[in-house]
Every structure is written in C-alpha cells, then in structure tokens.
C-alpha positions in Angstrom: 299.3 2.6 42.5 302.9 3.5 41.3 304.8 6.6 42.5 308.1 7.5 40.5 310.4 10.3 40.5 311.7 10.5 36.8 314.8 12.4 37.8 316.1 9.8 40.3 319.1 8.3 38.4 321.6 6.9 41.0 319.5 4.2 42.8 317.1 6.1 45.2 319.6 9.2 46.0 317.5 12.6 45.7 319.3 14.9 43.2 321.1 17.9 44.9 318.6 20.0 42.6 315.8 19.2 45.1 318.1 19.7 48.5 319.7 22.5 50.2 322.8 21.9 48.0 320.9 22.8 44.9 318.0 25.0 44.0 315.7 23.5 46.6 312.8 23.0 44.2 310.4 20.1 44.7 311.0 17.3 42.5 308.7 16.0 39.6 306.5 13.0 40.4 304.5 10.7 38.2 301.3 8.8 39.8 300.4 5.9 37.9 297.4 3.3 38.1 295.3 5.6 40.2 292.1 3.7 41.4 289.1 4.6 39.4 287.0 5.8 42.4 289.4 8.1 43.8 288.4 11.7 43.7 291.6 13.2 45.0 295.2 12.7 45.9 297.0 13.6 48.9 301.1 14.1 48.9 303.1 13.8 52.2 306.9 14.2 52.0 308.7 13.4 55.2 312.1 12.4 57.0 311.8 9.7 59.5 315.3 10.0 60.4 315.0 13.4 61.6 316.9 13.8 65.1 314.0 14.7 67.4 310.8 13.5 65.4 309.6 12.7 61.9 310.0 16.3 59.9 307.3 17.1 57.5 308.8 18.5 54.2 306.0 18.8 51.9 302.3 18.3 51.7 299.9 18.8 48.7 296.0 18.0 48.9 293.2 18.4 46.9 294.9 17.0 43.8 292.5 15.6 41.4 292.8 12.0 41.0 293.1 12.5 37.0 296.6 14.5 37.7 299.1 12.0 36.6 302.2 14.3 37.1 303.2 16.7 39.8 305.7 19.3 38.2 309.0 20.2 39.5 308.3 23.1 41.8 304.9 22.6 41.8 302.2 25.4 42.6 299.1 24.2 41.3 297.4 22.4 44.5 296.6 23.3 48.1 299.7 23.3 50.4 299.6 21.9 53.9 302.1 23.1 56.5 305.6 21.5 56.8 307.2 21.1 60.1 308.4 24.7 60.0 304.8 25.9 59.9 305.2 27.2 56.3 303.2 26.3 53.2 305.9 25.3 51.1 308.4 22.6 49.9 311.2 22.4 52.6 314.3 20.9 50.6 316.3 17.9 52.5 319.2 19.3 54.6 320.2 16.6 57.2 322.3 18.0 59.8 324.6 14.8 59.4 324.7 11.4 57.8 322.3 10.1 55.1 318.6 10.5 55.8 315.6 8.7 54.1 312.9 11.0 52.4 309.5 9.4 52.1 307.1 10.4 49.4 303.6 9.2 50.1 300.5 9.5 48.0 297.1 8.5 49.1 294.1 8.1 46.8 291.0 9.1 48.8 287.3 9.1 47.7 286.7 12.7 48.2 288.2 16.1 48.2 289.2 17.3 51.8 288.1 20.9 51.2 290.3 22.3 53.9 291.8 25.7 53.7 295.3 26.0 52.3 297.8 25.6 55.1 296.2 22.7 57.0 298.4 20.8 59.3 299.2 17.2 58.9 296.8 16.3 61.9 293.9 17.9 60.4 294.7 16.5 57.0 295.0 12.8 58.4 291.8 13.4 60.5 289.8 14.2 57.4 291.5 11.4 55.3 290.6 9.0 57.8 288.0 6.4 56.5 288.3 7.6 53.1 291.9 6.2 52.0 291.3 3.8 49.0 294.9 3.0 48.4 298.5 4.1 49.3 301.8 4.3 47.7 305.2 5.5 48.6 308.4 6.3 47.3 311.8 6.2 49.4 314.7 8.3 48.6 317.7 9.4 50.5 320.0 12.2 50.7 323.2 13.2 52.8 325.4 16.0 53.2 329.2 15.4 52.2 
C-alpha cells in the first residue's frame, strides 16, 4: 500500500496551506495498492515531536477500502477526536523548531462501526487483530 500527498513539492515539507500559517485545510492524499481483502481504511495524523506527548491532529475511519483519494478539507468520513478532543483536522502549528507530521493509513478487514468522535484509544482497540497492512507518509513543518 502506498500513501502520497500530491501537493508536497519541496521534499517532504507540508505546504503552508495545510498549517496554521495558511488556510488550515486538511491535505489531499492518495492511497494506492490497497489489499483486496481490506474492507475499510483508518487514517491517523500525528506529531511525534510535540513537547509533552504525541499530538493527534486528525483521525478518519470507516473509509471504504475502494476510496483512492481523500480530498482536501475532507468531510465525507467519520472523524475521531484529535488531542484537543475535537472532531476535526487540527493544522500543524509547532511552538518552535521543525516537527514531523506522520500520516498513517491502516487497511483493515472490517468497518469499525464506532460512533463519530471516537478516541484514538477506542479506534486502536477496535483495530487490534484486524490490520492487514499499514503505510505512512512523513512530512515536516516549522514556523519561521
């Protein structure tokens, strides 16, 4: 499985449009070569370089496995809670330095069927034993 962001141009620097310096939209993503036996996908975006603990920026789940593209500012799928307990994309805005932003996509053999707004903990618990394949895309962003 392959995950790409078609708007990444300068290496793996996340364009400002998708950060607190721009519009703060979630970026478009393309998912290719999804395993045939996958039923759904889960997307988790996080900042492993956050000062206190890993910061969850965005979660989408129960994405049909046939979905090849996640659109910019995507609203079609169930949203999990980010680290601010909100069901939305929280744009990168590191307090200092350059941070990594990891987009993970999991292909799983079922739909989670959790209510919208599930926590990362509940989502990962429901995924346990059902992950067929995982891929990631690492981007970077830092304030100037």
